[in-house]
FIROBA-611505 format. One line per field, with one value per residue: residue number from 0; x, y, z of N, C-alpha, C in turn. Coordinates in Angstrom, 1 decimal, padded with zeros to 4 digits, m for minus. Layout:
BEGIN
pos = c(NUM,...)
nu = c(X,...)
nv = c(Y,...)
nw = c(Z,...)
cau = c(X,...)
cav = c(Y,...)
caw = c(Z,...)
cu = c(X,...)
cv = c(Y,...)
cw = c(Z,...)
! end
This chain:
BEGIN
pos = c(0,1,2,3,4,5,6,7,8,9,10,11,12,13,14,15,16,17,18,19,20,21,22,23,24,25,26,27,28,29,30,31,32,33,34,35,36,37,38,39,40,41,42,43,44,45,46,47,48,49,50,51,52,53,54,55,56,57,58,59,60,61,62,63,64,65,66,67,68,69,70,71,72,73,74,75,76,77,78,79,80,81,82,83,84,85,86,87,88,89,90,91,92,93,94,95,96,97,98,99,100,101,102,103,104,105,106,107,108,109,110,111,112,113,114,115,116,117,118)
nu = c(m011.6,m009.9,m006.8,m004.6,m001.3,000.6,000.5,001.4,002.7,002.1,003.8,003.4,000.9,000.8,001.0,m001.4,m003.1,m002.4,m003.3,m006.0,m006.7,m006.4,m008.5,m010.8,m012.6,m014.2,m013.2,m012.2,m011.0,m008.3,m006.9,m004.1,m003.7,m001.6,001.8,004.5,008.0,009.6,008.1,008.2,009.8,008.8,006.2,006.6,007.6,005.4,003.6,004.5,003.7,001.1,m001.6,m003.3,m005.5,m008.0,m007.9,m008.4,m008.2,m005.8,m004.5,m001.8,001.0,004.2,006.1,004.8,005.1,005.5,003.1,002.2,003.3,001.8,m000.7,m001.8,m003.8,m004.3,m005.6,m005.8,m003.9,m002.8,m000.4,000.3,002.1,004.2,007.2,009.5,011.6,014.3,013.3,010.6,010.1,010.8,008.9,006.7,007.1,007.1,004.8,002.6,001.0,m001.7,m002.2,m003.9,m004.3,m002.4,m001.7,m000.1,000.8,002.8,005.2,005.0,003.8,000.8,000.2,m000.9,m000.2,m001.4,m001.5,m003.1,m004.2,m005.5,m008.7)
nv = c(m002.1,m001.9,m002.3,m003.1,m003.5,m003.6,m005.0,m007.4,m010.6,m010.4,m011.2,m013.9,m014.1,m012.8,m014.1,m015.4,m013.3,m012.0,m013.9,m013.9,m011.3,m011.6,m013.3,m011.8,m010.5,m008.3,m006.3,m003.1,m001.0,m000.5,000.0,000.5,000.9,001.2,000.1,m001.7,m001.0,m003.2,m005.1,m004.8,m006.4,m009.1,m008.7,m008.2,m010.7,m012.3,m011.5,m012.5,m013.8,m013.1,m011.3,m008.3,m007.1,m005.9,m003.9,m000.5,001.9,002.9,003.2,003.8,003.5,004.6,002.6,000.2,m000.1,m002.3,m003.4,m001.9,m002.9,m005.0,m004.2,m003.3,m001.7,000.5,003.7,005.8,006.9,007.2,008.2,007.8,007.9,009.9,008.8,008.6,006.3,004.9,002.4,002.7,004.7,003.3,001.2,002.7,003.6,001.4,m000.1,001.6,003.1,003.8,005.5,008.3,010.0,011.1,011.4,012.8,012.6,014.4,013.4,014.5,016.8,018.5,019.1,018.3,017.0,016.9,015.5,015.7,014.3,016.1,015.8)
nw = c(003.2,006.2,007.8,010.4,010.6,012.6,014.9,017.5,016.4,013.8,011.7,011.4,010.3,007.9,005.4,005.2,005.3,002.8,001.0,001.6,000.8,m002.0,m002.5,m002.4,m004.6,m005.0,m003.5,m003.4,m002.1,000.0,003.1,004.9,008.1,010.0,010.2,011.3,010.8,010.8,009.5,006.8,005.0,005.6,004.7,002.0,001.2,001.8,m000.2,m002.5,m005.7,m005.5,m006.9,m007.0,m008.7,m008.4,m006.5,m006.3,m004.8,m002.6,000.6,002.6,004.8,003.9,004.4,003.7,001.0,m000.7,m001.4,m003.5,m005.9,m006.4,m006.9,m009.6,m010.8,m009.3,m008.9,m007.1,m004.7,m001.4,001.0,004.3,007.2,005.1,004.3,002.2,000.6,m001.4,m002.3,m002.0,m004.0,m006.3,m006.2,m006.6,m009.2,m010.8,m012.7,m012.2,m014.0,m014.2,m012.2,m010.9,m008.8,m006.1,m002.9,000.0,003.5,005.4,007.9,011.3,010.6,009.9,007.3,004.2,000.9,m002.4,m005.5,m008.5,m011.5,m014.1,m015.7)
cau = c(m011.0,m008.8,m006.1,m003.4,m000.2,001.6,000.3,002.3,002.3,001.8,004.6,002.8,m000.4,000.9,000.7,m002.9,m003.7,m002.2,m004.2,m007.4,m006.9,m006.6,m009.8,m011.9,m012.6,m015.0,m012.5,m011.6,m010.3,m007.5,m006.3,m003.3,m003.7,m000.3,002.6,005.9,009.0,010.2,007.2,008.3,010.3,007.8,005.0,007.1,007.7,004.0,002.9,005.1,002.7,m000.2,m001.9,m004.5,m005.9,m009.2,m007.7,m008.3,m007.8,m004.8,m004.1,m000.8,002.2,005.2,006.8,004.1,005.2,005.5,001.7,002.0,003.7,000.8,m002.0,m001.5,m004.9,m004.6,m005.7,m005.9,m002.9,m002.5,000.6,000.2,002.8,005.1,008.7,009.9,013.0,014.5,012.4,009.2,010.0,010.9,007.6,005.7,007.4,006.8,003.4,001.6,000.6,m003.1,m002.3,m004.5,m004.3,m001.3,m001.7,000.8,000.8,004.2,005.3,005.2,003.2,m000.6,000.0,m001.0,000.0,m002.2,m001.2,m004.1,m004.2,m006.8,m009.4)
cav = c(m002.9,m001.2,m003.3,m002.6,m004.5,m003.3,m005.7,m008.6,m011.8,m010.1,m011.9,m015.2,m014.0,m012.0,m014.9,m015.7,m012.0,m011.8,m014.8,m013.4,m010.1,m012.1,m014.0,m010.8,m009.8,m007.0,m005.3,m002.1,000.0,m001.1,001.0,m000.1,002.0,001.3,m001.0,m001.6,m001.0,m004.5,m006.0,m004.5,m007.6,m010.2,m008.4,m008.4,m012.1,m012.9,m011.1,m013.2,m014.6,m012.5,m010.2,m007.7,m006.1,m005.4,m002.7,000.8,002.9,002.3,004.1,003.0,004.1,004.3,001.3,m000.9,000.1,m003.5,m003.6,m001.2,m003.7,m006.1,m003.6,m002.6,m000.9,001.6,005.1,006.7,006.4,008.1,007.7,008.4,009.1,009.8,008.8,007.8,005.9,004.5,001.3,003.3,005.4,002.2,000.5,003.7,003.8,000.1,m000.6,002.5,003.9,004.2,006.4,009.6,010.9,010.8,012.3,012.4,013.4,014.4,013.1,015.7,018.0,018.2,019.5,017.2,017.4,016.1,015.7,015.1,014.5,016.7,014.9)
caw = c(004.3,006.9,008.6,011.2,010.4,013.6,016.1,017.7,015.7,012.4,010.7,011.2,009.6,006.6,004.2,005.2,004.9,001.4,000.3,001.9,m000.1,m003.4,m002.6,m002.3,m005.9,m004.9,m002.6,m004.3,m001.3,001.0,003.9,006.0,009.1,010.5,010.0,011.9,009.8,010.7,008.7,005.4,004.3,005.7,003.8,000.6,001.0,001.8,m001.4,m003.7,m006.4,m005.2,m007.7,m006.5,m009.7,m008.0,m005.7,m007.0,m003.9,m001.6,001.6,003.3,005.2,002.9,004.6,003.1,m000.4,m001.5,m001.9,m004.8,m007.0,m006.5,m007.2,m010.9,m011.2,m008.3,m009.5,m006.0,m003.7,m000.3,001.9,005.6,006.9,003.9,004.5,001.1,000.4,m002.8,m002.6,m002.2,m005.3,m007.3,m006.2,m007.2,m010.6,m011.5,m012.9,m011.7,m015.1,m014.0,m011.0,m011.2,m007.6,m005.2,m001.8,001.1,004.7,005.9,009.3,012.1,010.0,009.5,006.0,003.1,m000.5,m003.3,m006.9,m009.2,m013.0,m014.6,m016.7)
cu = c(m009.9,m008.1,m004.9,m002.4,000.9,001.5,001.3,001.8,002.0,002.5,004.0,001.5,m000.4,000.6,m000.8,m003.6,m003.6,m003.2,m005.7,m007.7,m007.2,m007.9,m011.0,m011.9,m013.4,m014.4,m011.8,m010.8,m009.6,m006.8,m005.5,m003.1,m002.3,000.5,004.0,006.9,009.6,009.3,007.3,008.7,009.4,006.6,005.4,007.1,006.3,003.3,003.5,004.0,001.3,m000.5,m003.3,m005.1,m007.2,m009.1,m007.5,m007.9,m007.0,m004.4,m003.1,000.3,003.3,006.0,006.1,004.1,005.1,004.1,001.5,002.3,002.7,m000.6,m001.8,m002.6,m005.2,m004.6,m005.7,m005.0,m002.7,m001.5,000.5,001.0,003.7,006.5,009.3,011.4,013.1,013.6,011.0,009.1,010.0,009.5,006.6,005.9,007.0,005.3,002.3,001.1,m000.8,m003.3,m002.8,m004.4,m003.2,m001.3,m000.8,000.6,002.2,004.3,005.6,004.6,001.8,m000.8,000.0,m000.7,m000.8,m001.8,m002.3,m004.0,m005.5,m007.4,m009.4)
cv = c(m002.1,m002.3,m002.6,m003.7,m004.1,m004.1,m006.9,m009.8,m011.6,m010.9,m013.3,m015.2,m013.3,m012.8,m015.2,m014.4,m011.7,m012.7,m014.4,m012.2,m010.6,m012.8,m013.1,m010.0,m008.5,m006.0,m004.3,m001.0,m000.8,000.0,000.3,001.1,002.3,000.0,m000.8,m001.7,m002.4,m005.5,m005.8,m005.8,m008.7,m009.9,m008.6,m009.9,m012.8,m012.6,m011.7,m014.1,m014.1,m011.3,m009.6,m006.6,m005.4,m004.1,m001.5,001.9,002.3,003.4,003.3,003.9,003.7,003.1,000.1,m000.8,m001.1,m003.9,m003.0,m002.0,m004.8,m005.5,m002.7,m001.6,000.3,003.0,006.2,006.2,007.5,007.4,008.5,007.5,008.8,009.9,008.0,007.4,005.4,003.3,001.7,003.9,004.3,001.5,001.4,003.7,002.5,m000.2,000.4,003.5,004.5,005.2,007.8,010.6,010.3,011.8,011.8,013.2,013.3,014.2,014.4,017.0,017.7,018.6,018.3,017.8,016.4,016.5,015.0,015.4,015.1,015.8,015.6)
cw = c(004.9,007.8,009.3,011.2,011.4,014.8,016.2,016.9,014.3,011.4,010.4,010.4,008.2,005.4,004.1,004.8,003.4,000.6,000.4,000.9,m001.6,m003.6,m002.5,m003.6,m005.9,m004.0,m003.4,m003.5,m000.2,001.8,005.0,007.0,009.7,010.2,010.6,010.8,009.7,010.0,007.2,004.6,004.4,004.8,002.4,000.3,000.9,000.5,m002.7,m004.4,m006.2,m006.1,m007.2,m007.5,m009.3,m007.1,m006.5,m006.1,m002.8,m000.7,002.5,003.8,004.2,003.1,004.1,001.6,m001.3,m002.0,m003.2,m006.0,m007.3,m006.9,m008.5,m011.3,m010.2,m009.1,m008.4,m004.9,m002.6,000.7,003.2,006.6,005.7,004.3,003.4,001.2,m001.0,m003.2,m002.8,m003.6,m006.4,m007.4,m006.9,m008.8,m011.4,m011.5,m012.4,m012.8,m015.0,m012.9,m011.5,m010.0,m006.6,m004.1,m000.7,002.3,005.3,007.4,010.1,011.6,009.6,008.0,005.0,001.8,m001.4,m004.7,m007.7,m010.7,m013.4,m015.7,m018.1)
! end
């Protein structure tokens, strides 16, 4: 599922979006195409009490980091663009023991970095 969380009115639908994700047990890949920075806190609030253990692959801009805390089984994470802050690093560190692949696209640069754990 690919979603754009940068459109007008997103704040009013984030809670419904979070419940929708939780109701899709076969959804294993979630891609957040874009998200306005002003939606970081509303997304965090909408995700309270929501667990998404079915998500295995997550593609998101780093400002959507609050999704990480609710997806404990992610083993493939891609951040586009990658603008880390302290909250992102904290979200990454909490509950991401299953992470095997972490790829980033740096803003203003077409260069990507991928860290993969060897099998």
